[in-house]
PDBQT receptor file of N, H, CA, C and O in Angstrom, charges set to zero:
ATOM      1  N   UNK A   1       0.846  -1.175   0.000  1.00  0.00    +0.000 N 
ATOM      2  CA  UNK A   1       0.000   0.000   0.000  1.00  0.00    +0.000 C 
ATOM      3  C   UNK A   1       0.890   1.235   0.000  1.00  0.00    +0.000 C 
ATOM      4  O   UNK A   1       1.963   1.253   0.603  1.00  0.00    +0.000 OA
ATOM      5  N   UNK A   2       0.427   2.243  -0.675  1.00  0.00    +0.000 N 
ATOM      6  H   UNK A   2      -0.445   2.229  -1.165  1.00  0.00    +0.000 HD
ATOM      7  CA  UNK A   2       1.161   3.502  -0.687  1.00  0.00    +0.000 C 
ATOM      8  C   UNK A   2       1.069   4.167   0.679  1.00  0.00    +0.000 C 
ATOM      9  O   UNK A   2      -0.004   4.239   1.280  1.00  0.00    +0.000 OA
ATOM     10  N   UNK A   3       2.195   4.645   1.154  1.00  0.00    +0.000 N 
ATOM     11  H   UNK A   3       3.066   4.587   0.666  1.00  0.00    +0.000 HD
ATOM     12  CA  UNK A   3       2.204   5.280   2.468  1.00  0.00    +0.000 C 
ATOM     13  C   UNK A   3       2.383   6.793   2.371  1.00  0.00    +0.000 C 
ATOM     14  O   UNK A   3       1.864   7.530   3.209  1.00  0.00    +0.000 OA
ATOM     15  N   UNK A   4       3.106   7.260   1.366  1.00  0.00    +0.000 N 
ATOM     16  H   UNK A   4       3.528   6.661   0.685  1.00  0.00    +0.000 HD
ATOM     17  CA  UNK A   4       3.389   8.682   1.259  1.00  0.00    +0.000 C 
ATOM     18  C   UNK A   4       2.739   9.250   0.005  1.00  0.00    +0.000 C 
ATOM     19  O   UNK A   4       3.431   9.717  -0.900  1.00  0.00    +0.000 OA
ATOM     20  N   UNK A   5       1.413   9.212  -0.050  1.00  0.00    +0.000 N 
ATOM     21  H   UNK A   5       0.851   8.833   0.685  1.00  0.00    +0.000 HD
ATOM     22  CA  UNK A   5       0.727   9.716  -1.231  1.00  0.00    +0.000 C 
ATOM     23  C   UNK A   5       0.674  11.238  -1.254  1.00  0.00    +0.000 C 
ATOM     24  O   UNK A   5       0.323  11.827  -2.277  1.00  0.00    +0.000 OA
ATOM     25  N   UNK A   6       1.012  11.873  -0.157  1.00  0.00    +0.000 N 
ATOM     26  H   UNK A   6       1.296  11.394   0.674  1.00  0.00    +0.000 HD
ATOM     27  CA  UNK A   6       1.016  13.336  -0.126  1.00  0.00    +0.000 C 
ATOM     28  C   UNK A   6       2.049  13.901  -1.092  1.00  0.00    +0.000 C 
ATOM     29  O   UNK A   6       1.888  15.017  -1.585  1.00  0.00    +0.000 OA
ATOM     30  N   UNK A   7       3.103  13.146  -1.366  1.00  0.00    +0.000 N 
ATOM     31  H   UNK A   7       3.234  12.240  -0.965  1.00  0.00    +0.000 HD
ATOM     32  CA  UNK A   7       4.153  13.614  -2.254  1.00  0.00    +0.000 C 
ATOM     33  C   UNK A   7       3.956  13.241  -3.711  1.00  0.00    +0.000 C 
ATOM     34  O   UNK A   7       4.842  13.472  -4.533  1.00  0.00    +0.000 OA
ATOM     35  N   UNK A   8       2.799  12.663  -4.045  1.00  0.00    +0.000 N 
ATOM     36  H   UNK A   8       2.079  12.476  -3.376  1.00  0.00    +0.000 HD
ATOM     37  CA  UNK A   8       2.539  12.263  -5.426  1.00  0.00    +0.000 C 
ATOM     38  C   UNK A   8       2.243  13.511  -6.251  1.00  0.00    +0.000 C 
ATOM     39  O   UNK A   8       1.271  14.215  -5.979  1.00  0.00    +0.000 OA
ATOM     40  N   UNK A   9       3.081  13.797  -7.267  1.00  0.00    +0.000 N 
ATOM     41  H   UNK A   9       3.872  13.225  -7.488  1.00  0.00    +0.000 HD
ATOM     42  CA  UNK A   9       2.840  14.982  -8.090  1.00  0.00    +0.000 C 
ATOM     43  C   UNK A   9       1.692  14.734  -9.079  1.00  0.00    +0.000 C 
ATOM     44  O   UNK A   9       1.671  13.718  -9.774  1.00  0.00    +0.000 OA
ATOM     45  N   UNK A  10       0.757  15.658  -9.130  1.00  0.00    +0.000 N 
ATOM     46  H   UNK A  10       0.774  16.483  -8.566  1.00  0.00    +0.000 HD
ATOM     47  CA  UNK A  10      -0.389  15.542 -10.028  1.00  0.00    +0.000 C 
ATOM     48  C   UNK A  10      -0.572  16.844 -10.792  1.00  0.00    +0.000 C 
ATOM     49  O   UNK A  10      -0.099  17.899 -10.368  1.00  0.00    +0.000 OA
ATOM     50  N   UNK A  11      -1.259  16.759 -11.917  1.00  0.00    +0.000 N 
ATOM     51  H   UNK A  11      -1.643  15.903 -12.261  1.00  0.00    +0.000 HD
ATOM     52  CA  UNK A  11      -1.562  17.958 -12.689  1.00  0.00    +0.000 C 
ATOM     53  C   UNK A  11      -2.508  18.839 -11.872  1.00  0.00    +0.000 C 
ATOM     54  O   UNK A  11      -3.289  18.327 -11.070  1.00  0.00    +0.000 OA
ATOM     55  N   UNK A  12      -2.445  20.145 -12.067  1.00  0.00    +0.000 N 
ATOM     56  H   UNK A  12      -1.811  20.561 -12.718  1.00  0.00    +0.000 HD
ATOM     57  CA  UNK A  12      -3.287  21.051 -11.272  1.00  0.00    +0.000 C 
ATOM     58  C   UNK A  12      -4.784  20.733 -11.345  1.00  0.00    +0.000 C 
ATOM     59  O   UNK A  12      -5.473  20.802 -10.327  1.00  0.00    +0.000 OA
ATOM     60  N   UNK A  13      -5.291  20.389 -12.515  1.00  0.00    +0.000 N 
ATOM     61  H   UNK A  13      -4.731  20.333 -13.342  1.00  0.00    +0.000 HD
ATOM     62  CA  UNK A  13      -6.721  20.071 -12.642  1.00  0.00    +0.000 C 
ATOM     63  C   UNK A  13      -7.076  18.825 -11.843  1.00  0.00    +0.000 C 
ATOM     64  O   UNK A  13      -8.136  18.765 -11.219  1.00  0.00    +0.000 OA
ATOM     65  N   UNK A  14      -6.192  17.830 -11.860  1.00  0.00    +0.000 N 
ATOM     66  H   UNK A  14      -5.332  17.879 -12.367  1.00  0.00    +0.000 HD
ATOM     67  CA  UNK A  14      -6.416  16.605 -11.090  1.00  0.00    +0.000 C 
ATOM     68  C   UNK A  14      -6.348  16.903  -9.602  1.00  0.00    +0.000 C 
ATOM     69  O   UNK A  14      -7.152  16.395  -8.820  1.00  0.00    +0.000 OA
ATOM     70  N   UNK A  15      -5.396  17.717  -9.220  1.00  0.00    +0.000 N 
ATOM     71  H   UNK A  15      -4.743  18.129  -9.855  1.00  0.00    +0.000 HD
ATOM     72  CA  UNK A  15      -5.237  18.120  -7.821  1.00  0.00    +0.000 C 
ATOM     73  C   UNK A  15      -6.499  18.822  -7.316  1.00  0.00    +0.000 C 
ATOM     74  O   UNK A  15      -6.981  18.533  -6.220  1.00  0.00    +0.000 OA
ATOM     75  N   UNK A  16      -7.029  19.744  -8.123  1.00  0.00    +0.000 N 
ATOM     76  H   UNK A  16      -6.637  19.978  -9.013  1.00  0.00    +0.000 HD
ATOM     77  CA  UNK A  16      -8.250  20.460  -7.749  1.00  0.00    +0.000 C 
ATOM     78  C   UNK A  16      -9.430  19.503  -7.589  1.00  0.00    +0.000 C 
ATOM     79  O   UNK A  16     -10.209  19.618  -6.643  1.00  0.00    +0.000 OA
ATOM     80  N   UNK A  17      -9.552  18.564  -8.519  1.00  0.00    +0.000 N 
ATOM     81  H   UNK A  17      -8.919  18.471  -9.288  1.00  0.00    +0.000 HD
ATOM     82  CA  UNK A  17     -10.648  17.591  -8.454  1.00  0.00    +0.000 C 
ATOM     83  C   UNK A  17     -10.544  16.731  -7.205  1.00  0.00    +0.000 C 
ATOM     84  O   UNK A  17     -11.536  16.513  -6.510  1.00  0.00    +0.000 OA
ATOM     85  N   UNK A  18      -9.340  16.242  -6.921  1.00  0.00    +0.000 N 
ATOM     86  H   UNK A  18      -8.534  16.419  -7.486  1.00  0.00    +0.000 HD
ATOM     87  CA  UNK A  18      -9.135  15.423  -5.723  1.00  0.00    +0.000 C 
ATOM     88  C   UNK A  18      -9.492  16.194  -4.455  1.00  0.00    +0.000 C 
ATOM     89  O   UNK A  18     -10.168  15.671  -3.569  1.00  0.00    +0.000 OA
ATOM     90  N   UNK A  19      -9.038  17.421  -4.378  1.00  0.00    +0.000 N 
ATOM     91  H   UNK A  19      -8.489  17.846  -5.098  1.00  0.00    +0.000 HD
ATOM     92  CA  UNK A  19      -9.322  18.237  -3.197  1.00  0.00    +0.000 C 
ATOM     93  C   UNK A  19     -10.818  18.490  -3.041  1.00  0.00    +0.000 C 
ATOM     94  O   UNK A  19     -11.339  18.463  -1.926  1.00  0.00    +0.000 OA
ATOM     95  N   UNK A  20     -11.511  18.736  -4.152  1.00  0.00    +0.000 N 
ATOM     96  H   UNK A  20     -11.088  18.758  -5.058  1.00  0.00    +0.000 HD
ATOM     97  CA  UNK A  20     -12.957  18.971  -4.103  1.00  0.00    +0.000 C 
ATOM     98  C   UNK A  20     -13.706  17.728  -3.648  1.00  0.00    +0.000 C 
ATOM     99  O   UNK A  20     -14.598  17.806  -2.804  1.00  0.00    +0.000 OA
ATOM    100  N   UNK A  21     -13.339  16.577  -4.214  1.00  0.00    +0.000 N 
ATOM    101  H   UNK A  21     -12.615  16.514  -4.900  1.00  0.00    +0.000 HD
ATOM    102  CA  UNK A  21     -14.003  15.323  -3.843  1.00  0.00    +0.000 C 
ATOM    103  C   UNK A  21     -13.716  14.983  -2.385  1.00  0.00    +0.000 C 
ATOM    104  O   UNK A  21     -14.619  14.587  -1.648  1.00  0.00    +0.000 OA
ATOM    105  N   UNK A  22     -12.468  15.136  -1.971  1.00  0.00    +0.000 N 
ATOM    106  H   UNK A  22     -11.735  15.458  -2.570  1.00  0.00    +0.000 HD
ATOM    107  CA  UNK A  22     -12.098  14.841  -0.583  1.00  0.00    +0.000 C 
ATOM    108  C   UNK A  22     -12.899  15.713   0.388  1.00  0.00    +0.000 C 
ATOM    109  O   UNK A  22     -13.361  15.228   1.421  1.00  0.00    +0.000 OA
ATOM    110  N   UNK A  23     -13.062  16.979   0.064  1.00  0.00    +0.000 N 
ATOM    111  H   UNK A  23     -12.687  17.374  -0.775  1.00  0.00    +0.000 HD
ATOM    112  CA  UNK A  23     -13.838  17.875   0.926  1.00  0.00    +0.000 C 
ATOM    113  C   UNK A  23     -15.310  17.470   0.941  1.00  0.00    +0.000 C 
ATOM    114  O   UNK A  23     -15.967  17.522   1.981  1.00  0.00    +0.000 OA
ATOM    115  N   UNK A  24     -15.816  17.070  -0.214  1.00  0.00    +0.000 N 
ATOM    116  H   UNK A  24     -15.282  17.029  -1.059  1.00  0.00    +0.000 HD
ATOM    117  CA  UNK A  24     -17.228  16.683  -0.319  1.00  0.00    +0.000 C 
ATOM    118  C   UNK A  24     -17.550  15.449   0.526  1.00  0.00    +0.000 C 
ATOM    119  O   UNK A  24     -18.596  15.388   1.173  1.00  0.00    +0.000 OA
ATOM    120  N   UNK A  25     -16.651  14.473   0.516  1.00  0.00    +0.000 N 
ATOM    121  H   UNK A  25     -15.802  14.522  -0.010  1.00  0.00    +0.000 HD
ATOM    122  CA  UNK A  25     -16.898  13.239   1.277  1.00  0.00    +0.000 C 
ATOM    123  C   UNK A  25     -16.258  13.283   2.670  1.00  0.00    +0.000 C 
ATOM    124  O   UNK A  25     -16.308  12.312   3.425  1.00  0.00    +0.000 OA
ATOM    125  N   UNK A  26     -15.662  14.424   2.986  1.00  0.00    +0.000 N 
ATOM    126  H   UNK A  26     -15.621  15.213   2.373  1.00  0.00    +0.000 HD
ATOM    127  CA  UNK A  26     -15.089  14.679   4.316  1.00  0.00    +0.000 C 
ATOM    128  C   UNK A  26     -14.005  13.681   4.717  1.00  0.00    +0.000 C 
ATOM    129  O   UNK A  26     -14.010  13.143   5.825  1.00  0.00    +0.000 OA
ATOM    130  N   UNK A  27     -13.079  13.449   3.791  1.00  0.00    +0.000 N 
ATOM    131  H   UNK A  27     -13.076  13.886   2.891  1.00  0.00    +0.000 HD
ATOM    132  CA  UNK A  27     -11.888  12.662   4.107  1.00  0.00    +0.000 C 
ATOM    133  C   UNK A  27     -10.676  13.416   3.585  1.00  0.00    +0.000 C 
ATOM    134  O   UNK A  27     -10.814  14.327   2.768  1.00  0.00    +0.000 OA
ATOM    135  N   UNK A  28      -9.520  13.054   4.038  1.00  0.00    +0.000 N 
ATOM    136  H   UNK A  28      -9.408  12.314   4.702  1.00  0.00    +0.000 HD
ATOM    137  CA  UNK A  28      -8.299  13.710   3.594  1.00  0.00    +0.000 C 
ATOM    138  C   UNK A  28      -7.914  13.300   2.175  1.00  0.00    +0.000 C 
ATOM    139  O   UNK A  28      -8.331  12.255   1.677  1.00  0.00    +0.000 OA
ATOM    140  N   UNK A  29      -7.117  14.138   1.546  1.00  0.00    +0.000 N 
ATOM    141  H   UNK A  29      -6.778  14.987   1.950  1.00  0.00    +0.000 HD
ATOM    142  CA  UNK A  29      -6.651  13.878   0.182  1.00  0.00    +0.000 C 
ATOM    143  C   UNK A  29      -5.904  12.550   0.104  1.00  0.00    +0.000 C 
ATOM    144  O   UNK A  29      -6.134  11.760  -0.812  1.00  0.00    +0.000 OA
ATOM    145  N   UNK A  30      -5.015  12.302   1.057  1.00  0.00    +0.000 N 
ATOM    146  H   UNK A  30      -4.828  12.944   1.801  1.00  0.00    +0.000 HD
ATOM    147  CA  UNK A  30      -4.242  11.059   1.069  1.00  0.00    +0.000 C 
ATOM    148  C   UNK A  30      -5.149   9.846   1.210  1.00  0.00    +0.000 C 
ATOM    149  O   UNK A  30      -4.950   8.836   0.536  1.00  0.00    +0.000 OA
ATOM    150  N   UNK A  31      -6.145   9.945   2.086  1.00  0.00    +0.000 N 
ATOM    151  H   UNK A  31      -6.307  10.766   2.634  1.00  0.00    +0.000 HD
ATOM    152  CA  UNK A  31      -7.091   8.838   2.260  1.00  0.00    +0.000 C 
ATOM    153  C   UNK A  31      -7.877   8.588   0.981  1.00  0.00    +0.000 C 
ATOM    154  O   UNK A  31      -8.136   7.438   0.624  1.00  0.00    +0.000 OA
ATOM    155  N   UNK A  32      -8.255   9.650   0.296  1.00  0.00    +0.000 N 
ATOM    156  H   UNK A  32      -8.045  10.584   0.586  1.00  0.00    +0.000 HD
ATOM    157  CA  UNK A  32      -8.990   9.505  -0.961  1.00  0.00    +0.000 C 
ATOM    158  C   UNK A  32      -8.136   8.801  -2.011  1.00  0.00    +0.000 C 
ATOM    159  O   UNK A  32      -8.611   7.886  -2.683  1.00  0.00    +0.000 OA
ATOM    160  N   UNK A  33      -6.880   9.220  -2.156  1.00  0.00    +0.000 N 
ATOM    161  H   UNK A  33      -6.494   9.963  -1.609  1.00  0.00    +0.000 HD
ATOM    162  CA  UNK A  33      -5.987   8.590  -3.132  1.00  0.00    +0.000 C 
ATOM    163  C   UNK A  33      -5.804   7.115  -2.800  1.00  0.00    +0.000 C 
ATOM    164  O   UNK A  33      -5.854   6.274  -3.698  1.00  0.00    +0.000 OA
ATOM    165  N   UNK A  34      -5.594   6.786  -1.535  1.00  0.00    +0.000 N 
ATOM    166  H   UNK A  34      -5.554   7.469  -0.806  1.00  0.00    +0.000 HD
ATOM    167  CA  UNK A  34      -5.424   5.387  -1.135  1.00  0.00    +0.000 C 
ATOM    168  C   UNK A  34      -6.674   4.570  -1.440  1.00  0.00    +0.000 C 
ATOM    169  O   UNK A  34      -6.579   3.440  -1.918  1.00  0.00    +0.000 OA
ATOM    170  N   UNK A  35      -7.844   5.138  -1.164  1.00  0.00    +0.000 N 
ATOM    171  H   UNK A  35      -7.922   6.056  -0.776  1.00  0.00    +0.000 HD
ATOM    172  CA  UNK A  35      -9.103   4.435  -1.422  1.00  0.00    +0.000 C 
ATOM    173  C   UNK A  35      -9.297   4.191  -2.909  1.00  0.00    +0.000 C 
ATOM    174  O   UNK A  35      -9.647   3.085  -3.321  1.00  0.00    +0.000 OA
ATOM    175  N   UNK A  36      -9.070   5.217  -3.711  1.00  0.00    +0.000 N 
ATOM    176  H   UNK A  36      -8.786   6.115  -3.376  1.00  0.00    +0.000 HD
ATOM    177  CA  UNK A  36      -9.240   5.088  -5.161  1.00  0.00    +0.000 C 
ATOM    178  C   UNK A  36      -8.283   4.045  -5.725  1.00  0.00    +0.000 C 
ATOM    179  O   UNK A  36      -8.691   3.195  -6.516  1.00  0.00    +0.000 OA
ATOM    180  N   UNK A  37      -7.029   4.101  -5.331  1.00  0.00    +0.000 N 
ATOM    181  H   UNK A  37      -6.697   4.792  -4.689  1.00  0.00    +0.000 HD
ATOM    182  CA  UNK A  37      -6.049   3.129  -5.827  1.00  0.00    +0.000 C 
ATOM    183  C   UNK A  37      -6.372   1.711  -5.379  1.00  0.00    +0.000 C 
ATOM    184  O   UNK A  37      -6.269   0.770  -6.166  1.00  0.00    +0.000 OA
ATOM    185  N   UNK A  38      -6.760   1.556  -4.126  1.00  0.00    +0.000 N 
ATOM    186  H   UNK A  38      -6.844   2.321  -3.487  1.00  0.00    +0.000 HD
ATOM    187  CA  UNK A  38      -7.094   0.226  -3.610  1.00  0.00    +0.000 C 
ATOM    188  C   UNK A  38      -8.272  -0.368  -4.383  1.00  0.00    +0.000 C 
ATOM    189  O   UNK A  38      -8.229  -1.529  -4.792  1.00  0.00    +0.000 OA
ATOM    190  N   UNK A  39      -9.329   0.436  -4.582  1.00  0.00    +0.000 N 
ATOM    191  H   UNK A  39      -9.363   1.379  -4.250  1.00  0.00    +0.000 HD
ATOM    192  CA  UNK A  39     -10.496  -0.064  -5.305  1.00  0.00    +0.000 C 
ATOM    193  C   UNK A  39     -10.165  -0.361  -6.758  1.00  0.00    +0.000 C 
ATOM    194  O   UNK A  39     -10.658  -1.339  -7.319  1.00  0.00    +0.000 OA
ATOM    195  N   UNK A  40      -9.329   0.478  -7.376  1.00  0.00    +0.000 N 
ATOM    196  H   UNK A  40      -8.928   1.273  -6.921  1.00  0.00    +0.000 HD
ATOM    197  CA  UNK A  40      -8.933   0.238  -8.765  1.00  0.00    +0.000 C 
ATOM    198  C   UNK A  40      -8.133  -1.059  -8.874  1.00  0.00    +0.000 C 
ATOM    199  O   UNK A  40      -8.370  -1.864  -9.775  1.00  0.00    +0.000 OA
ATOM    200  N   UNK A  41      -7.190  -1.259  -7.960  1.00  0.00    +0.000 N 
ATOM    201  H   UNK A  41      -6.998  -0.605  -7.228  1.00  0.00    +0.000 HD
ATOM    202  CA  UNK A  41      -6.375  -2.476  -7.989  1.00  0.00    +0.000 C 
ATOM    203  C   UNK A  41      -7.212  -3.725  -7.733  1.00  0.00    +0.000 C 
ATOM    204  O   UNK A  41      -6.944  -4.776  -8.315  1.00  0.00    +0.000 OA
ATOM    205  N   UNK A  42      -8.211  -3.624  -6.877  1.00  0.00    +0.000 N 
ATOM    206  H   UNK A  42      -8.428  -2.770  -6.405  1.00  0.00    +0.000 HD
ATOM    207  CA  UNK A  42      -9.086  -4.766  -6.605  1.00  0.00    +0.000 C 
ATOM    208  C   UNK A  42      -9.903  -5.155  -7.825  1.00  0.00    +0.000 C 
ATOM    209  O   UNK A  42     -10.254  -6.324  -7.988  1.00  0.00    +0.000 OA
ATOM    210  N   UNK A  43     -10.210  -4.191  -8.686  1.00  0.00    +0.000 N 
ATOM    211  H   UNK A  43      -9.925  -3.241  -8.554  1.00  0.00    +0.000 HD
ATOM    212  CA  UNK A  43     -11.050  -4.452  -9.856  1.00  0.00    +0.000 C 
ATOM    213  C   UNK A  43     -10.256  -4.742 -11.126  1.00  0.00    +0.000 C 
ATOM    214  O   UNK A  43     -10.826  -5.174 -12.128  1.00  0.00    +0.000 OA
ATOM    215  N   UNK A  44      -8.958  -4.508 -11.091  1.00  0.00    +0.000 N 
ATOM    216  H   UNK A  44      -8.495  -4.156 -10.277  1.00  0.00    +0.000 HD
ATOM    217  CA  UNK A  44      -8.117  -4.718 -12.264  1.00  0.00    +0.000 C 
ATOM    218  C   UNK A  44      -7.726  -6.187 -12.350  1.00  0.00    +0.000 C 
ATOM    219  O   UNK A  44      -7.132  -6.729 -11.418  1.00  0.00    +0.000 OA
ATOM    220  N   UNK A  45      -8.062  -6.840 -13.478  1.00  0.00    +0.000 N 
ATOM    221  H   UNK A  45      -8.545  -6.400 -14.235  1.00  0.00    +0.000 HD
ATOM    222  CA  UNK A  45      -7.692  -8.254 -13.598  1.00  0.00    +0.000 C 
ATOM    223  C   UNK A  45      -6.175  -8.429 -13.646  1.00  0.00    +0.000 C 
ATOM    224  O   UNK A  45      -5.452  -7.598 -14.195  1.00  0.00    +0.000 OA
ATOM    225  N   UNK A  46      -5.725  -9.511 -13.067  1.00  0.00    +0.000 N 
ATOM    226  H   UNK A  46      -6.312 -10.186 -12.621  1.00  0.00    +0.000 HD
ATOM    227  CA  UNK A  46      -4.302  -9.835 -13.065  1.00  0.00    +0.000 C 
ATOM    228  C   UNK A  46      -3.982 -10.542 -14.372  1.00  0.00    +0.000 C 
ATOM    229  O   UNK A  46      -4.648 -11.507 -14.745  1.00  0.00    +0.000 OA
ATOM    230  N   UNK A  47      -2.970 -10.061 -15.057  1.00  0.00    +0.000 N 
ATOM    231  H   UNK A  47      -2.429  -9.276 -14.753  1.00  0.00    +0.000 HD
ATOM    232  CA  UNK A  47      -2.543 -10.672 -16.317  1.00  0.00    +0.000 C 
ATOM    233  C   UNK A  47      -1.538 -11.773 -15.994  1.00  0.00    +0.000 C 
ATOM    234  O   UNK A  47      -0.472 -11.515 -15.435  1.00  0.00    +0.000 OA
ATOM    235  N   UNK A  48      -1.887 -12.974 -16.347  1.00  0.00    +0.000 N 
ATOM    236  H   UNK A  48      -2.753 -13.184 -16.801  1.00  0.00    +0.000 HD
ATOM    237  CA  UNK A  48      -0.991 -14.104 -16.084  1.00  0.00    +0.000 C 
ATOM    238  C   UNK A  48      -0.515 -14.676 -17.406  1.00  0.00    +0.000 C 
ATOM    239  O   UNK A  48      -1.312 -14.970 -18.297  1.00  0.00    +0.000 OA
ATOM    240  N   UNK A  49       0.782 -14.827 -17.520  1.00  0.00    +0.000 N 
ATOM    241  H   UNK A  49       1.430 -14.588 -16.797  1.00  0.00    +0.000 HD
ATOM    242  CA  UNK A  49       1.338 -15.436 -18.734  1.00  0.00    +0.000 C 
ATOM    243  C   UNK A  49       1.908 -16.796 -18.382  1.00  0.00    +0.000 C 
ATOM    244  O   UNK A  49       2.369 -17.029 -17.264  1.00  0.00    +0.000 OA
ATOM    245  N   UNK A  50       1.867 -17.686 -19.360  1.00  0.00    +0.000 N 
ATOM    246  H   UNK A  50       1.494 -17.496 -20.268  1.00  0.00    +0.000 HD
ATOM    247  CA  UNK A  50       2.488 -18.976 -19.098  1.00  0.00    +0.000 C 
ATOM    248  C   UNK A  50       1.603 -20.079 -19.221  1.00  0.00    +0.000 C 
ATOM    249  O   UNK A  50       2.011 -21.223 -19.023  1.00  0.00    +0.000 OA
TER     250      UNK A  50
């Protein structure tokens, strides 16, 4: 799991969107990024070769 998501550089428009969503759902920016990434990884199929 990502631990230091506060240092993740993002484009200004993405940064603004994240901050707006985080404020709307009343969670921190870092918590929002962790939640989004965790849910995305859970839904992404694993590619297996062999």
